[in-house]
A tleap script that builds the chain and sets N, CA, C and O, in Angstrom:
source leaprc.protein.ff14SB
mol = sequence {
  NMET ILE PHE GLY THR GLY LEU ASP ILE ILE
  GLU ILE ASP ARG ILE LYS ASN SER ILE LYS
  LYS TYR SER PRO LYS PHE GLU GLN LYS ILE
  PHE THR SER THR GLU ILE ASP TYR CYS GLN
  SER GLN GLY ASP PRO ALA LYS HIE PHE ALA
  ALA ARG PHE ALA VAL LYS GLU ALA VAL SER
  LYS CYS LEU GLY THR GLY ILE THR GLY ALA
  LEU GLY PHE LYS ASP MET GLU VAL ILE ASN
  GLU LYS THR GLY LYS PRO ILE LEU ILE MET
  ILE GLY LYS GLY LYS GLU LEU PHE GLU LYS
  LEU GLU LEU LYS SER ILE HIE ILE SER ILE
  SER HIE ASP ASN THR HIE ALA ILE ALA HIE
  ALA ILE ALA GLU CGLN
}
set mol.1.N position { 23.775 -213.319 79.854 }
set mol.1.CA position { 25.050 -213.995 79.926 }
set mol.1.C position { 26.088 -213.182 79.139 }
set mol.1.O position { 25.802 -212.680 78.052 }
set mol.2.N position { 27.280 -213.063 79.697 }
set mol.2.CA position { 28.345 -212.332 79.015 }
set mol.2.C position { 28.988 -213.227 77.960 }
set mol.2.O position { 29.419 -214.342 78.253 }
set mol.3.N position { 29.044 -212.727 76.741 }
set mol.3.CA position { 29.696 -213.434 75.644 }
set mol.3.C position { 31.190 -213.136 75.636 }
set mol.3.O position { 32.013 -214.033 75.449 }
set mol.4.N position { 31.531 -211.865 75.840 }
set mol.4.CA position { 32.937 -211.479 75.817 }
set mol.4.C position { 33.128 -210.063 76.307 }
set mol.4.O position { 32.184 -209.278 76.398 }
set mol.5.N position { 34.366 -209.759 76.618 }
set mol.5.CA position { 34.717 -208.421 77.067 }
set mol.5.C position { 35.994 -207.983 76.364 }
set mol.5.O position { 36.846 -208.809 76.037 }
set mol.6.N position { 36.121 -206.691 76.134 }
set mol.6.CA position { 37.306 -206.163 75.478 }
set mol.6.C position { 37.669 -204.811 76.039 }
set mol.6.O position { 36.803 -204.059 76.487 }
set mol.7.N position { 38.955 -204.501 76.013 }
set mol.7.CA position { 39.465 -203.252 76.554 }
set mol.7.C position { 40.538 -202.728 75.615 }
set mol.7.O position { 41.326 -203.506 75.078 }
set mol.8.N position { 40.577 -201.415 75.411 }
set mol.8.CA position { 41.626 -200.833 74.584 }
set mol.8.C position { 41.987 -199.457 75.116 }
set mol.8.O position { 41.129 -198.710 75.585 }
set mol.9.N position { 43.268 -199.137 75.037 }
set mol.9.CA position { 43.771 -197.820 75.408 }
set mol.9.C position { 44.666 -197.334 74.270 }
set mol.9.O position { 45.395 -198.117 73.662 }
set mol.10.N position { 44.603 -196.051 73.994 }
set mol.10.CA position { 45.398 -195.489 72.909 }
set mol.10.C position { 45.892 -194.103 73.290 }
set mol.10.O position { 45.205 -193.352 73.983 }
set mol.11.N position { 47.082 -193.781 72.832 }
set mol.11.CA position { 47.620 -192.435 73.028 }
set mol.11.C position { 46.909 -191.489 72.059 }
set mol.11.O position { 46.848 -191.758 70.859 }
set mol.12.N position { 46.386 -190.410 72.566 }
set mol.12.CA position { 45.667 -189.451 71.730 }
set mol.12.C position { 46.588 -188.866 70.663 }
set mol.12.O position { 46.148 -188.611 69.542 }
set mol.13.N position { 47.855 -188.651 70.995 }
set mol.13.CA position { 48.801 -188.106 70.010 }
set mol.13.C position { 48.973 -189.026 68.803 }
set mol.13.O position { 49.233 -188.552 67.697 }
set mol.14.N position { 48.830 -190.323 69.003 }
set mol.14.CA position { 48.936 -191.259 67.869 }
set mol.14.C position { 47.832 -190.975 66.843 }
set mol.14.O position { 48.084 -190.955 65.638 }
set mol.15.N position { 46.624 -190.758 67.327 }
set mol.15.CA position { 45.504 -190.441 66.430 }
set mol.15.C position { 45.683 -189.043 65.857 }
set mol.15.O position { 45.451 -188.824 64.668 }
set mol.16.N position { 46.095 -188.095 66.695 }
set mol.16.CA position { 46.320 -186.719 66.238 }
set mol.16.C position { 47.341 -186.689 65.097 }
set mol.16.O position { 47.146 -185.981 64.109 }
set mol.17.N position { 48.425 -187.452 65.230 }
set mol.17.CA position { 49.447 -187.505 64.184 }
set mol.17.C position { 48.926 -188.149 62.900 }
set mol.17.O position { 49.269 -187.705 61.804 }
set mol.18.N position { 48.099 -189.195 63.024 }
set mol.18.CA position { 47.508 -189.833 61.842 }
set mol.18.C position { 46.566 -188.877 61.123 }
set mol.18.O position { 46.526 -188.842 59.893 }
set mol.19.N position { 45.813 -188.107 61.890 }
set mol.19.CA position { 44.904 -187.130 61.291 }
set mol.19.C position { 45.709 -186.073 60.539 }
set mol.19.O position { 45.375 -185.731 59.405 }
set mol.20.N position { 46.770 -185.551 61.164 }
set mol.20.CA position { 47.600 -184.530 60.511 }
set mol.20.C position { 48.256 -185.059 59.245 }
set mol.20.O position { 48.315 -184.364 58.231 }
set mol.21.N position { 48.745 -186.283 59.307 }
set mol.21.CA position { 49.507 -186.854 58.199 }
set mol.21.C position { 48.611 -187.354 57.052 }
set mol.21.O position { 48.961 -187.202 55.882 }
set mol.22.N position { 47.468 -187.943 57.387 }
set mol.22.CA position { 46.657 -188.637 56.377 }
set mol.22.C position { 45.252 -188.075 56.185 }
set mol.22.O position { 44.457 -188.664 55.454 }
set mol.23.N position { 44.925 -186.952 56.822 }
set mol.23.CA position { 43.575 -186.395 56.734 }
set mol.23.C position { 43.245 -185.995 55.300 }
set mol.23.O position { 44.131 -185.492 54.609 }
set mol.24.N position { 42.029 -186.189 54.818 }
set mol.24.CA position { 40.863 -186.797 55.473 }
set mol.24.C position { 40.762 -188.310 55.259 }
set mol.24.O position { 39.828 -188.949 55.744 }
set mol.25.N position { 41.724 -188.877 54.535 }
set mol.25.CA position { 41.681 -190.313 54.217 }
set mol.25.C position { 41.621 -191.175 55.484 }
set mol.25.O position { 40.881 -192.158 55.538 }
set mol.26.N position { 42.400 -190.802 56.494 }
set mol.26.CA position { 42.422 -191.576 57.736 }
set mol.26.C position { 41.033 -191.630 58.364 }
set mol.26.O position { 40.522 -192.709 58.664 }
set mol.27.N position { 40.426 -190.460 58.561 }
set mol.27.CA position { 39.104 -190.411 59.185 }
set mol.27.C position { 38.081 -191.211 58.385 }
set mol.27.O position { 37.278 -191.946 58.960 }
set mol.28.N position { 38.107 -191.070 57.071 }
set mol.28.CA position { 37.124 -191.745 56.225 }
set mol.28.C position { 37.302 -193.258 56.198 }
set mol.28.O position { 36.345 -193.987 55.937 }
set mol.29.N position { 38.510 -193.737 56.464 }
set mol.29.CA position { 38.765 -195.180 56.495 }
set mol.29.C position { 38.283 -195.809 57.793 }
set mol.29.O position { 37.844 -196.959 57.801 }
set mol.30.N position { 38.361 -195.061 58.889 }
set mol.30.CA position { 38.100 -195.608 60.225 }
set mol.30.C position { 36.711 -195.272 60.762 }
set mol.30.O position { 36.100 -196.091 61.449 }
set mol.31.N position { 36.208 -194.077 60.457 }
set mol.31.CA position { 35.015 -193.562 61.103 }
set mol.31.C position { 33.875 -193.326 60.120 }
set mol.31.O position { 34.098 -193.062 58.939 }
set mol.32.N position { 32.636 -193.427 60.635 }
set mol.32.CA position { 31.459 -193.104 59.817 }
set mol.32.C position { 31.338 -191.585 59.710 }
set mol.32.O position { 31.968 -190.850 60.471 }
set mol.33.N position { 30.543 -191.130 58.779 }
set mol.33.CA position { 30.361 -189.683 58.612 }
set mol.33.C position { 29.744 -189.057 59.863 }
set mol.33.O position { 30.069 -187.919 60.204 }
set mol.34.N position { 28.872 -189.770 60.541 }
set mol.34.CA position { 28.279 -189.278 61.791 }
set mol.34.C position { 29.358 -189.092 62.860 }
set mol.34.O position { 29.366 -188.090 63.575 }
set mol.35.N position { 30.258 -190.056 62.963 }
set mol.35.CA position { 31.344 -189.951 63.945 }
set mol.35.C position { 32.283 -188.794 63.595 }
set mol.35.O position { 32.707 -188.045 64.475 }
set mol.36.N position { 32.601 -188.654 62.325 }
set mol.36.CA position { 33.484 -187.572 61.882 }
set mol.36.C position { 32.866 -186.222 62.216 }
set mol.36.O position { 33.539 -185.346 62.760 }
set mol.37.N position { 31.587 -186.051 61.893 }
set mol.37.CA position { 30.897 -184.787 62.185 }
set mol.37.C position { 30.921 -184.487 63.681 }
set mol.37.O position { 31.203 -183.361 64.090 }
set mol.38.N position { 30.622 -185.505 64.498 }
set mol.38.CA position { 30.612 -185.302 65.952 }
set mol.38.C position { 31.997 -184.894 66.450 }
set mol.38.O position { 32.134 -183.891 67.151 }
set mol.39.N position { 33.013 -185.660 66.094 }
set mol.39.CA position { 34.368 -185.397 66.598 }
set mol.39.C position { 34.860 -184.023 66.166 }
set mol.39.O position { 35.463 -183.296 66.956 }
set mol.40.N position { 34.606 -183.672 64.923 }
set mol.40.CA position { 35.068 -182.376 64.427 }
set mol.40.C position { 34.320 -181.211 65.057 }
set mol.40.O position { 34.790 -180.075 65.000 }
set mol.41.N position { 33.171 -181.471 65.653 }
set mol.41.CA position { 32.413 -180.398 66.307 }
set mol.41.C position { 32.898 -180.143 67.742 }
set mol.41.O position { 32.440 -179.206 68.396 }
set mol.42.N position { 33.815 -180.970 68.224 }
set mol.42.CA position { 34.309 -180.859 69.593 }
set mol.42.C position { 35.541 -179.965 69.658 }
set mol.42.O position { 36.218 -179.749 68.652 }
set mol.43.N position { 35.821 -179.455 70.840 }
set mol.43.CA position { 36.961 -178.561 71.038 }
set mol.43.C position { 38.302 -179.213 70.746 }
set mol.43.O position { 39.210 -178.552 70.243 }
set mol.44.N position { 38.441 -180.484 71.048 }
set mol.44.CA position { 39.664 -181.248 70.791 }
set mol.44.C position { 39.275 -182.507 70.026 }
set mol.44.O position { 39.124 -183.568 70.631 }
set mol.45.N position { 39.109 -182.411 68.693 }
set mol.45.CA position { 38.629 -183.550 67.916 }
set mol.45.C position { 39.446 -184.827 68.092 }
set mol.45.O position { 38.873 -185.915 68.135 }
set mol.46.N position { 40.762 -184.721 68.194 }
set mol.46.CA position { 41.616 -185.914 68.290 }
set mol.46.C position { 41.261 -186.766 69.508 }
set mol.46.O position { 41.319 -187.994 69.447 }
set mol.47.N position { 40.898 -186.121 70.604 }
set mol.47.CA position { 40.523 -186.841 71.822 }
set mol.47.C position { 39.291 -187.713 71.571 }
set mol.47.O position { 39.215 -188.846 72.045 }
set mol.48.N position { 38.345 -187.179 70.830 }
set mol.48.CA position { 37.101 -187.905 70.559 }
set mol.48.C position { 37.291 -188.965 69.476 }
set mol.48.O position { 36.692 -190.039 69.543 }
set mol.49.N position { 38.123 -188.664 68.479 }
set mol.49.CA position { 38.467 -189.697 67.487 }
set mol.49.C position { 39.179 -190.861 68.179 }
set mol.49.O position { 38.888 -192.021 67.889 }
set mol.50.N position { 40.108 -190.562 69.087 }
set mol.50.CA position { 40.851 -191.605 69.794 }
set mol.50.C position { 39.915 -192.473 70.629 }
set mol.50.O position { 40.061 -193.695 70.665 }
set mol.51.N position { 38.962 -191.848 71.294 }
set mol.51.CA position { 38.010 -192.604 72.112 }
set mol.51.C position { 37.190 -193.559 71.258 }
set mol.51.O position { 36.963 -194.704 71.650 }
set mol.52.N position { 36.747 -193.100 70.100 }
set mol.52.CA position { 35.966 -193.956 69.209 }
set mol.52.C position { 36.825 -195.059 68.594 }
set mol.52.O position { 36.352 -196.177 68.390 }
set mol.53.N position { 38.074 -194.748 68.301 }
set mol.53.CA position { 38.998 -195.763 67.821 }
set mol.53.C position { 39.156 -196.857 68.880 }
set mol.53.O position { 39.124 -198.046 68.561 }
set mol.54.N position { 39.325 -196.453 70.131 }
set mol.54.CA position { 39.471 -197.414 71.225 }
set mol.54.C position { 38.222 -198.282 71.378 }
set mol.54.O position { 38.331 -199.476 71.655 }
set mol.55.N position { 37.038 -197.693 71.201 }
set mol.55.CA position { 35.790 -198.475 71.265 }
set mol.55.C position { 35.811 -199.561 70.205 }
set mol.55.O position { 35.517 -200.721 70.495 }
set mol.56.N position { 36.156 -199.196 68.985 }
set mol.56.CA position { 36.133 -200.165 67.885 }
set mol.56.C position { 37.106 -201.313 68.139 }
set mol.56.O position { 36.799 -202.468 67.848 }
set mol.57.N position { 38.279 -200.993 68.682 }
set mol.57.CA position { 39.247 -202.033 69.031 }
set mol.57.C position { 38.714 -202.902 70.171 }
set mol.57.O position { 38.828 -204.126 70.115 }
set mol.58.N position { 38.139 -202.288 71.196 }
set mol.58.CA position { 37.607 -203.040 72.339 }
set mol.58.C position { 36.473 -203.970 71.906 }
set mol.58.O position { 36.397 -205.111 72.362 }
set mol.59.N position { 35.601 -203.488 71.034 }
set mol.59.CA position { 34.494 -204.312 70.553 }
set mol.59.C position { 35.030 -205.491 69.751 }
set mol.59.O position { 34.564 -206.618 69.916 }
set mol.60.N position { 35.998 -205.241 68.890 }
set mol.60.CA position { 36.554 -206.343 68.086 }
set mol.60.C position { 37.195 -207.401 68.989 }
set mol.60.O position { 37.172 -208.588 68.665 }
set mol.61.N position { 37.757 -206.982 70.101 }
set mol.61.CA position { 38.340 -207.925 71.054 }
set mol.61.C position { 37.254 -208.705 71.786 }
set mol.61.O position { 37.376 -209.915 71.974 }
set mol.62.N position { 36.198 -208.019 72.196 }
set mol.62.CA position { 35.156 -208.721 72.955 }
set mol.62.C position { 34.402 -209.720 72.078 }
set mol.62.O position { 33.846 -210.696 72.583 }
set mol.63.N position { 34.383 -209.479 70.774 }
set mol.63.CA position { 33.732 -210.426 69.864 }
set mol.63.C position { 34.697 -211.510 69.390 }
set mol.63.O position { 34.280 -212.487 68.767 }
set mol.64.N position { 35.974 -211.339 69.682 }
set mol.64.CA position { 36.970 -212.345 69.330 }
set mol.64.C position { 37.398 -212.336 67.878 }
set mol.64.O position { 37.989 -213.305 67.401 }
set mol.65.N position { 37.109 -211.253 67.163 }
set mol.65.CA position { 37.437 -211.204 65.738 }
set mol.65.C position { 38.659 -210.362 65.431 }
set mol.65.O position { 39.356 -210.612 64.448 }
set mol.66.N position { 38.925 -209.367 66.262 }
set mol.66.CA position { 39.887 -208.348 65.878 }
set mol.66.C position { 39.308 -207.587 64.695 }
set mol.66.O position { 38.191 -207.861 64.258 }
set mol.67.N position { 40.067 -206.641 64.185 }
set mol.67.CA position { 39.642 -205.914 62.985 }
set mol.67.C position { 40.145 -206.731 61.795 }
set mol.67.O position { 41.330 -206.708 61.461 }
set mol.68.N position { 39.226 -207.443 61.172 }
set mol.68.CA position { 39.557 -208.360 60.077 }
set mol.68.C position { 38.496 -208.244 59.000 }
set mol.68.O position { 37.707 -207.299 58.994 }
set mol.69.N position { 38.477 -209.192 58.101 }
set mol.69.CA position { 37.431 -209.231 57.079 }
set mol.69.C position { 36.051 -209.438 57.673 }
set mol.69.O position { 35.049 -209.031 57.084 }
set mol.70.N position { 35.995 -210.074 58.843 }
set mol.70.CA position { 34.704 -210.339 59.481 }
set mol.70.C position { 34.119 -209.095 60.150 }
set mol.70.O position { 32.906 -209.000 60.331 }
set mol.71.N position { 34.978 -208.147 60.516 }
set mol.71.CA position { 34.522 -206.950 61.215 }
set mol.71.C position { 35.500 -205.815 60.947 }
set mol.71.O position { 36.665 -205.878 61.341 }
set mol.72.N position { 35.016 -204.783 60.276 }
set mol.72.CA position { 35.854 -203.634 59.966 }
set mol.72.C position { 35.530 -202.442 60.854 }
set mol.72.O position { 34.530 -202.437 61.572 }
set mol.73.N position { 36.389 -201.435 60.793 }
set mol.73.CA position { 36.191 -200.236 61.605 }
set mol.73.C position { 34.836 -199.573 61.336 }
set mol.73.O position { 34.185 -199.095 62.264 }
set mol.74.N position { 34.416 -199.545 60.079 }
set mol.74.CA position { 33.175 -198.843 59.745 }
set mol.74.C position { 31.933 -199.721 59.887 }
set mol.74.O position { 30.835 -199.322 59.501 }
set mol.75.N position { 32.116 -200.926 60.447 }
set mol.75.CA position { 30.981 -201.797 60.754 }
set mol.75.C position { 30.439 -201.517 62.152 }
set mol.75.O position { 29.548 -202.213 62.639 }
set mol.76.N position { 30.993 -200.485 62.786 }
set mol.76.CA position { 30.584 -200.067 64.128 }
set mol.76.C position { 30.513 -198.548 64.137 }
set mol.76.O position { 31.325 -197.870 63.507 }
set mol.77.N position { 29.540 -198.029 64.855 }
set mol.77.CA position { 29.409 -196.576 64.968 }
set mol.77.C position { 29.098 -196.219 66.418 }
set mol.77.O position { 28.258 -196.851 67.058 }
set mol.78.N position { 29.780 -195.209 66.922 }
set mol.78.CA position { 29.543 -194.725 68.289 }
set mol.78.C position { 28.805 -193.399 68.199 }
set mol.78.O position { 29.266 -192.450 67.564 }
set mol.79.N position { 27.657 -193.357 68.847 }
set mol.79.CA position { 26.899 -192.117 68.948 }
set mol.79.C position { 26.683 -191.825 70.437 }
set mol.79.O position { 26.975 -192.667 71.286 }
set mol.80.N position { 26.180 -190.653 70.744 }
set mol.80.CA position { 25.905 -190.301 72.129 }
set mol.80.C position { 24.432 -190.016 72.320 }
set mol.80.O position { 23.796 -189.356 71.497 }
set mol.81.N position { 23.894 -190.530 73.429 }
set mol.81.CA position { 22.541 -190.144 73.824 }
set mol.81.C position { 22.584 -188.682 74.253 }
set mol.81.O position { 23.663 -188.115 74.424 }
set mol.82.N position { 21.428 -188.076 74.426 }
set mol.82.CA position { 21.360 -186.678 74.869 }
set mol.82.C position { 22.065 -186.468 76.201 }
set mol.82.O position { 22.562 -185.377 76.481 }
set mol.83.N position { 22.108 -187.511 77.020 }
set mol.83.CA position { 22.773 -187.431 78.323 }
set mol.83.C position { 24.294 -187.496 78.198 }
set mol.83.O position { 25.011 -187.232 79.164 }
set mol.84.N position { 24.785 -187.847 77.010 }
set mol.84.CA position { 26.218 -188.006 76.784 }
set mol.84.C position { 26.668 -189.455 76.794 }
set mol.84.O position { 27.800 -189.758 76.417 }
set mol.85.N position { 25.788 -190.355 77.223 }
set mol.85.CA position { 26.134 -191.776 77.273 }
set mol.85.C position { 26.455 -192.288 75.870 }
set mol.85.O position { 25.662 -192.099 74.947 }
set mol.86.N position { 27.628 -192.943 75.698 }
set mol.86.CA position { 27.952 -193.488 74.381 }
set mol.86.C position { 27.172 -194.776 74.101 }
set mol.86.O position { 26.985 -195.620 74.977 }
set mol.87.N position { 26.735 -194.891 72.871 }
set mol.87.CA position { 25.966 -196.050 72.418 }
set mol.87.C position { 26.654 -196.615 71.177 }
set mol.87.O position { 27.100 -195.861 70.313 }
set mol.88.N position { 26.737 -197.936 71.092 }
set mol.88.CA position { 27.318 -198.599 69.932 }
set mol.88.C position { 26.217 -199.064 68.994 }
set mol.88.O position { 25.237 -199.675 69.421 }
set mol.89.N position { 26.386 -198.771 67.725 }
set mol.89.CA position { 25.477 -199.267 66.695 }
set mol.89.C position { 26.292 -200.146 65.752 }
set mol.89.O position { 27.301 -199.711 65.196 }
set mol.90.N position { 25.845 -201.377 65.582 }
set mol.90.CA position { 26.513 -202.292 64.658 }
set mol.90.C position { 25.842 -202.155 63.292 }
set mol.90.O position { 24.617 -202.208 63.188 }
set mol.91.N position { 26.649 -201.981 62.251 }
set mol.91.CA position { 26.135 -201.808 60.890 }
set mol.91.C position { 26.907 -202.732 59.947 }
set mol.91.O position { 27.990 -203.211 60.282 }
set mol.92.N position { 26.345 -202.971 58.779 }
set mol.92.CA position { 27.027 -203.798 57.789 }
set mol.92.C position { 27.390 -205.165 58.328 }
set mol.92.O position { 26.547 -205.858 58.898 }
set mol.93.N position { 28.655 -205.559 58.149 }
set mol.93.CA position { 29.133 -206.857 58.636 }
set mol.93.C position { 29.026 -206.958 60.149 }
set mol.93.O position { 28.845 -208.047 60.696 }
set mol.94.N position { 29.139 -205.824 60.820 }
set mol.94.CA position { 29.003 -205.817 62.280 }
set mol.94.C position { 27.626 -206.257 62.718 }
set mol.94.O position { 27.482 -207.024 63.671 }
set mol.95.N position { 26.611 -205.770 62.022 }
set mol.95.CA position { 25.228 -206.155 62.336 }
set mol.95.C position { 25.010 -207.640 62.047 }
set mol.95.O position { 24.356 -208.340 62.820 }
set mol.96.N position { 25.564 -208.114 60.926 }
set mol.96.CA position { 25.449 -209.536 60.586 }
set mol.96.C position { 26.098 -210.405 61.659 }
set mol.96.O position { 25.527 -211.418 62.063 }
set mol.97.N position { 27.279 -210.020 62.119 }
set mol.97.CA position { 27.978 -210.777 63.158 }
set mol.97.C position { 27.204 -210.734 64.468 }
set mol.97.O position { 27.071 -211.752 65.147 }
set mol.98.N position { 26.693 -209.559 64.825 }
set mol.98.CA position { 25.888 -209.383 66.033 }
set mol.98.C position { 24.711 -210.356 66.020 }
set mol.98.O position { 24.438 -211.022 67.018 }
set mol.99.N position { 24.021 -210.433 64.893 }
set mol.99.CA position { 22.863 -211.323 64.774 }
set mol.99.C position { 23.278 -212.796 64.763 }
set mol.99.O position { 22.616 -213.631 65.379 }
set mol.100.N position { 24.365 -213.117 64.069 }
set mol.100.CA position { 24.861 -214.501 63.996 }
set mol.100.C position { 25.224 -215.015 65.388 }
set mol.100.O position { 24.960 -216.175 65.707 }
set mol.101.N position { 25.825 -214.165 66.215 }
set mol.101.CA position { 26.208 -214.546 67.564 }
set mol.101.C position { 25.047 -214.478 68.547 }
set mol.101.O position { 25.195 -214.816 69.721 }
set mol.102.N position { 23.892 -214.037 68.059 }
set mol.102.CA position { 22.670 -213.923 68.855 }
set mol.102.C position { 22.900 -213.068 70.110 }
set mol.102.O position { 22.523 -213.438 71.221 }
set mol.103.N position { 23.534 -211.911 69.884 }
set mol.103.CA position { 23.797 -210.998 70.990 }
set mol.103.C position { 22.576 -210.143 71.286 }
set mol.103.O position { 21.793 -209.827 70.390 }
set mol.104.N position { 22.423 -209.774 72.545 }
set mol.104.CA position { 21.351 -208.872 72.954 }
set mol.104.C position { 21.821 -207.424 72.914 }
set mol.104.O position { 21.077 -206.524 72.523 }
set mol.105.N position { 23.075 -207.217 73.327 }
set mol.105.CA position { 23.587 -205.862 73.438 }
set mol.105.C position { 25.105 -205.890 73.525 }
set mol.105.O position { 25.702 -206.895 73.910 }
set mol.106.N position { 25.718 -204.767 73.160 }
set mol.106.CA position { 27.134 -204.556 73.440 }
set mol.106.C position { 27.216 -203.246 74.215 }
set mol.106.O position { 26.931 -202.175 73.679 }
set mol.107.N position { 27.600 -203.344 75.457 }
set mol.107.CA position { 27.708 -202.186 76.337 }
set mol.107.C position { 29.108 -201.606 76.197 }
set mol.107.O position { 30.091 -202.347 76.170 }
set mol.108.N position { 29.203 -200.274 76.106 }
set mol.108.CA position { 30.507 -199.641 75.990 }
set mol.108.C position { 30.655 -198.540 77.027 }
set mol.108.O position { 29.677 -197.939 77.471 }
set mol.109.N position { 31.893 -198.296 77.397 }
set mol.109.CA position { 32.236 -197.189 78.280 }
set mol.109.C position { 33.521 -196.574 77.751 }
set mol.109.O position { 34.431 -197.289 77.332 }
set mol.110.N position { 33.594 -195.246 77.771 }
set mol.110.CA position { 34.739 -194.507 77.237 }
set mol.110.C position { 35.228 -193.531 78.303 }
set mol.110.O position { 34.438 -192.961 79.056 }
set mol.111.N position { 36.541 -193.354 78.349 }
set mol.111.CA position { 37.113 -192.303 79.178 }
set mol.111.C position { 38.361 -191.777 78.488 }
set mol.111.O position { 39.009 -192.487 77.718 }
set mol.112.N position { 38.690 -190.517 78.776 }
set mol.112.CA position { 39.922 -189.960 78.230 }
set mol.112.C position { 40.418 -188.842 79.129 }
set mol.112.O position { 39.660 -188.216 79.870 }
set mol.113.N position { 41.724 -188.616 79.035 }
set mol.113.CA position { 42.328 -187.470 79.707 }
set mol.113.C position { 43.112 -186.712 78.646 }
set mol.113.O position { 42.764 -186.797 77.468 }
set mol.114.N position { 44.137 -185.986 79.007 }
set mol.114.CA position { 44.880 -185.208 78.015 }
set mol.114.C position { 45.789 -186.042 77.131 }
set mol.114.O position { 46.200 -185.582 76.065 }
set mol.115.N position { 46.115 -187.272 77.555 }
set mol.115.CA position { 47.081 -188.066 76.797 }
set mol.115.C position { 46.562 -189.395 76.271 }
set mol.115.O position { 47.075 -189.903 75.273 }
set mol.116.N position { 45.561 -189.965 76.918 }
set mol.116.CA position { 45.074 -191.301 76.538 }
set mol.116.C position { 43.554 -191.346 76.468 }
set mol.116.O position { 42.850 -190.581 77.128 }
set mol.117.N position { 43.079 -192.272 75.642 }
set mol.117.CA position { 41.653 -192.607 75.601 }
set mol.117.C position { 41.555 -194.105 75.848 }
set mol.117.O position { 42.389 -194.882 75.384 }
set mol.118.N position { 40.529 -194.493 76.581 }
set mol.118.CA position { 40.335 -195.909 76.911 }
set mol.118.C position { 38.868 -196.254 76.680 }
set mol.118.O position { 37.980 -195.420 76.860 }
set mol.119.N position { 38.638 -197.495 76.281 }
set mol.119.CA position { 37.263 -197.959 76.069 }
set mol.119.C position { 37.141 -199.408 76.542 }
set mol.119.O position { 38.079 -200.200 76.453 }
set mol.120.N position { 35.967 -199.714 77.040 }
set mol.120.CA position { 35.650 -201.070 77.495 }
set mol.120.C position { 34.354 -201.482 76.819 }
set mol.120.O position { 33.425 -200.684 76.695 }
set mol.121.N position { 34.300 -202.723 76.387 }
set mol.121.CA position { 33.095 -203.257 75.737 }
set mol.121.C position { 32.742 -204.607 76.359 }
set mol.121.O position { 33.616 -205.429 76.631 }
set mol.122.N position { 31.455 -204.813 76.575 }
set mol.122.CA position { 30.953 -206.085 77.072 }
set mol.122.C position { 29.808 -206.521 76.163 }
set mol.122.O position { 28.805 -205.822 76.026 }
set mol.123.N position { 29.977 -207.689 75.545 }
set mol.123.CA position { 28.932 -208.248 74.689 }
set mol.123.C position { 28.056 -209.180 75.532 }
set mol.123.O position { 28.560 -210.040 76.254 }
set mol.124.N position { 26.747 -208.995 75.427 }
set mol.124.CA position { 25.786 -209.755 76.200 }
set mol.124.C position { 24.965 -210.642 75.268 }
set mol.124.O position { 24.460 -210.189 74.240 }
set mol.125.N position { 24.842 -211.910 75.643 }
set mol.125.CA position { 24.048 -212.863 74.860 }
set mol.125.C position { 22.722 -213.123 75.510 }
set mol.125.O position { 21.921 -213.901 74.991 }
savepdb mol mol.pdb
quit
C-alpha cells in the first residue's frame, strides 16, 4: 500500500551557487560524507548534489514532515547500486520515523539535465 508520494525539482545553479558561497559548510550541513565523496568524484558535482538534495526534499514530502525537527537532511542518504540505481537509506531520526510509520520501503527515482534535477519518492507501507 502506498503511504505517500513526493516530488521535487531544483535548479542546479542554485546548488552550485550555494557550494561556491558556503563550501564546505553547505555540503556538510545537507549531505552525508558518503554522498559528498560520491558527488565530488563526478565530472559535474553540482548536478549530483542537486539530485540528492531533490531526493531529500521529495522524501520529506512523501512522509508528510518536510525538513523539520522530525526529519533532517542528514537523516537520509542516497547511494547507488553497481547498476547505477539510486537507493535511499534512512538513518538517525529518519530510520526512527521509517520504523514508526511501519514502512516497507521508500522508492526513489532521480533525473537531471544541464539545468535541473528532479526526484520522485514513493513510501510503501
